Structure formats: structure tokens, C-alpha cells
N, C-alpha and C positions, 0 to 999 in steps of 0.2 A: 655525291650525296651529302646531305645537312650534316654537319658533326653535331655528336648529342654532347649537352649539357649537365654536366657532373656539380652538384653544390655540393661540397662536403668532400673530405677523402681521409679519412680516420681510417680505423680498422676494417671496417666492413664498406666503406666508400672506396677504399683502393681496392680493395675485392673485386665488386662491382665496375670497376675502371676496367681492372684488367682483362676482365670477362668479355666487356665490349670491345676492347682492343684486341682481343682473340679472335671475335669474330669480324673482324674486317672494318669496325667503327671507327672513326675520330673522334676525339671527346675534347672538348672545352671542360678544364678544371676549374672550380672557382673557391676557394677558401683562403684563410688569413694566413695557414701556412702551409706551401705544396712540398714536400720530399722532394730531394734535388734529382733522384733517379726518375721520379715522373716528369720533371720539367724538362729532363733531357731525354724524354721519349718521342720520336718524331711524329706518334699520332696524336700526341697532347698538346692541345695550346693552354697553358698555365697561365692563369692569371689570379695571382695573390695580392692579397686585400680585403678588403672590407666586401662583403658579398652584394650589401644592399648597392655599394658604389659602383660596382661591377655590372651589375643584372640589368641594366637597362642598356647595355652595348651588345646584349647577344640577340644575334638574329630572332626574329616575331616569329612566332608559330614553331618553336622546337619542340623537340621532345626534351624534357628538362627534370634530371633525377634529384629530388629534396633528401638529401641525407645530412642536414644537419642536426643536431641537438635538439630535444624538445623544446626547451625554452625558447628559441629563436624560432623553430621551423614552423611555427605557425603564421608569423609575421610575415615569410617571405609569399606565404600561399595568394593574398589579394594580387600582389605585383605581378606574380606569373600568370595567373589567369585573366587581368586585363589584357596583358600581351599576346592572349590567345594562344599560351604555351599548351602541351599537352603534358601533364605531370604526373610522373610516376614517382608517389611519397611515401617517405619509411620514415618521415619526423614522427616519435611518440610524440603526442601533445596532450595535454588535459583539455585544449580547446577541440570542439570536435567540427571537423573537415566540412562538413555536409552545412554548415553556416552559410558556406561561400557558394553553394549550387547554383544559386539564381547569377552570380557574378558569371559563371562559370559558362553558362547557358547564353547569357547575354553577347559572351565572345565566343561562341561555338568551339571553349575549349574543353579539355576532360579531366577531372583528378582524380586519380588512381590510390588510393589511402592504406596505409597497413599494410604494405607489401612486405612482409619479412615471414618469420617461420610462425610467429604466435604472439600478435594475430598475423594473419596472414594465412600460409598454408593450413593453418587450423580452419580458417573460415572457408576455405576452399572442400576443405573434408568434411566439415558439417554439410555444405550443401550438397557433397555428394550423396552423405548419408539421408540427407531430407529426401532427395529426388529417388534415393531406394527404397525407402523405409515409409514413405509419408509424414505426416504430421509425429512429431518424436516428443516421446515422454521425458526422457533425459538428455542433455549432451554434459559430457563431463570432459575437460581439456586438462593435461597437464604437462607443463613443460619448464626445463630448465637447462641452461648450459653452467657446467662446474668443474671442477678439477677432478681427474679420474680416481684419485687417493684425497681423501679429507686430512687435514693436520691438526695441528694444537692451536692455531689461531683461527681464521675466519673460516677456512676449508672452501674459499670461493675466491675469485679474480675476474673483473668487469670485461667482459669481451666487445662490450660496447659503451657508450657514454655512460661513465659512472653515476653522473648528476640523474638519469633517466633512472637507473636503479633505484636510486634514493627516493625519486617522487613516486615508485613503483610501492615500494615500502610504506608510504607515506598517504598517497591517495587513497580514501574512499573505493571499494571493490563494489560495484554494481554487478548483482546477478539476477534470476530471475526463480521464481518458489512460486509454483501453482499460479502459474501463469500471469504473476504479478512481478514486475521489476522494483527491486530495492534496492537500497546502499546498506551495505555494512563495512565496519572497519576493515584495512588490509590486516592482513597479518592473524585473521582468526578460521577457525576449522580447521585447528593444523592436525596433522593425525601422520601417521608413519605408513607408507608404500612400500613394496618391495619392486624395484626396478631390476628387470633382466640384467645379469652379469655384472653387477655393482652392489645389490644388495639393499638395504632398509636403509631410506630417505625419508625426507619430511616434506609433506607438501602443505600448502596455505593460502587461503584466497587473496588473490590479487585482481587490480582490475584493467585484466586484459580480454574479456567478451567483446565490449565494443557494440560495434557495428550487428553481431550476429542476435542481439538481444533484442531485436527486430525485424531482422530479415530471415531468419530461420524460423519455422514453426515449430516452437518444442516449450512443454509446459513447464520445465525446470533444466536451467543452465548456470554452469559453474566453472570457472578457471583456478585452477592453482599453478603457483609456482613451487617448483622442488629445488629441493637444499639441502645438504649433509645435515645431519643432526648436529645441534649445537650451534649453527649460525645465527638463525633467529633466534636464541636466547641470549647469545653476544649481542645483536644488535638491540634489544629491547633493553641490556641492561648496560649498554655502553654507549651507543650512538648519542645520545644528550649530551654527555660529557665531551665528545669528539669535535673540533672543526671540520668542516668538509674535504679541506685539504688534506686531513689527515684520513678519512675514510678512503677517499681517491689513492693515496699515496698505497693503504694497506691492499685496498682491492686493485691495483695494477695489474693487468695484463702481463702474463710472464710467457712469450712465445716458446719458452724451453720445457713448460710444464705440459705434462700430458692432462688432457682434458675431452670431456664431451659432451653433446647436446642430445635431450632425449624429449621427444614430444609424443603424447599418447592420446587420442580423441577417441570417446568412447559414446555413442549413440544408440539409444533405446528405445522401442518402440513395439507395445504390446507385448509379443512371444517373441520378435527379432532384436538382435543386436547387430553394430557395425564396429569395429576398431581397427584403429589405424594405429603404427609405431612409427616414426621417424627417427633416425637414429645416425649420428656421425662423430667421429674421432680426429676429426682434421688430416689434413693431407697436405703435402709440399708446404710445408710451413705454413701453413692458413689454418687458424682455428677453426673450430666446429661452427660455432656461432656466427662467425663472419660467413662462413659457408654455406650455413643452411637458410640464414637471413640474407645472405648477399645473392646467392643463387636465386632465390624467390625475388627478389629485386630487379637483378638482372634479366631473367627471363621474363618478368612482366616489362621491363622496356624494349627487351628486343621484339617480344609481341608488337608493340607500338609501334617500334621501328620499321618493323619488316611488313607487317601484316596491318597496321592499323588500328586505335584504339576503336574507331565505331565500326566498320565491316569485319575486321577480323578479329576484334575481341567482344561483338556482340554490343558494345557500350553506345550512350548516347551523349550528347554533350550536357556537362554537370557533372559531379561529384560522386562519386562511385568507390562501395566497400571492395575486398576483393572478390568476396563471392557474387557479384553482378558480372565478373567473366563470364563468357559461354566456354561448352563443355569443352569445346575443343582447345580454346586459350589455356584450362586449367592441366589439361591432358598433357600439353605441351611444356608446360612449366614443371609438372611431375617429371615428365621424361628428359629433361634437361638435366632436372639434380641427380636422377638415377645415373644419367650418363655420365657424372662427375662424380658418383662414389655414395651419393647418399643414400641411406639404406631406408625401405620402405616394406612394409611387411601390412598385409589386409586379413581379417579373419571375420 
């Protein structure tokens, strides 16, 4: 059995690698810094150093998981596709991976992108709604990973690359209104919502819809990030006076602090509605966002490894968003998440 290639071993990357090891797969890990305990694991081939220097040394036509920060995640894609790799891609980038579609087709490669909780699982649930209800009048996605209790500072800690969070707050949000795709500033349409079990939180527009803007037939679509009240006011008041390193330190993830991830997908069509809530509170020392994101990524990778991206997942050579997966693959991904304790409710 060929080893799986993991690019990146941060909070989420490490979680994904551990799930692959649990399923009996050997993993080649490429990163600038690899923890000593991962290096010591007999199932891991650790190749520490510059990813771009090491990437040409991996076996051609491998299954590769791109878990690099967004700022460099796009640069590695054409290299991987030219080598004919099948790529499960978690790198959240401003660049649209679809620009590499022809390159993937020419090299008989597959790249499945946005394989996280949102985007990712949110896309898959929107596809389920579309298949159940037909053309949708509205799709509303709300998602957030936050401490269980607010504090007097940011009431937040970044469960993945903090630089990606900063881009989330600054990148214009693409939404759909009355069948027209448009751009609006991030952090607009702010409003309070009730999150079951936690109380009042604040939702605001961010650029998370991405591929579903064109793949899911719906008249109006919006995605909101959810934070504790006061977090965004503090960002608007202080972020310009802070160096990025200061923000990264202030948002540093504290594994001893209780936290949760909450996703809601609501789709409406005529008199019908579907609503899913996905929630997790972490387990066994793994944070909820690492778990919910990482389980989607790991499950997609396992589908590629064990069933194949073509016949098993219903994909063709090229670049595809998560909603392109077939029903069997999507149901298997949800099943794996539930087996690991992630809560799904549907009504």
C-alpha cells in the first residue's frame, strides 16, 4: 500500500495524520517543523524542511493532502497536479483552485478542494437540500469555532492558521441576492442570533460560500461567521493599531480552554425547509474545530485511498468542490464524523 502524503502538520494537520494512522495507513509528512513524537512514530516518514524542496521526491500519482496555510497553499497545487497526484485540499486560499482544472485533466489528476467543516460539510449539506427540495429560494450557512465562555478580551482563539482568520475578516464576501452574485464588505449584515446551549452570539458575513455560489441552484445564499458579542467591535477598533504577531499571540489556541464548533445550514424552497446543525465540543485533547475540520479532510482522504476518487467518489479528472462527491461518499463522511462523536441533527 502506498503511503499517503501530508503537507502540513499543524493543529488540524496533526489530527488528520493521526486518523490516517488509526486506519492503518503509512503517512509521509512534509513540513518546516515536525513534532518529535510524530517523527518517532513508526508509521510516519517525516521529511522536515521546505515543502517545495521535498515535494518532488514523493512517489508520483500519490494521494496528497494539502493542509498548508492559505498564503502558500495555492502555490503547491500546480506542482502536485503536474505530477498526477490525487489531492485532497484543505488550504483556504483567495485563489480559486478551479483555475487549475485543465492542468488536472491533462495529467489525469483529481483535486478536491475546501474539504473542511465550512466550506466543506456545509457544501455537502447544501447539496443534500438541493436534491431533496429542488431549486432553493434561500441557503443560509452560519458557522463558528469559539471558546465555550466569553472573556474580557477577544473571546476567541484561533483553532487553525490565525493568518487565515485575518484574511477571513478582510476579504470581501461573495453572496447571492435574487439570482445575482455580488461582493459586499466582510463583517457586514451584523446581527445577533441564539445558539442553542450557549445563548446570544453575533453573526456577520464572510467569504465562505465559494463554489456553492455556482453549483447549488438557489436564488439567495449567504454565509455568516459566528463570534461572541464584542469580538468584532474589538477587531474594528484595534486591529489596525496591532501588528499581526500581536494578534496571532492574542488568538493563540489554548488546548486547556473549553471550546465548541457550531454549524447551521438552513435551506428553504417554497413551503419546505431543511435544517442541519453540526456541533462538537472537542474530545481526548483534540479541539472541536480541528476535529470537525480534520474529520472531513481525513474522511475524504480515506475515500480517495480506499475507494478511489473516480469510481468510488464519482469524480472525474479535474478540480472539484466537495459538493461534487457522490451520495455514497458524502454519507460515508458524515458516518465517520458521527462515529467520532460529532453531533448531527436534521429537521
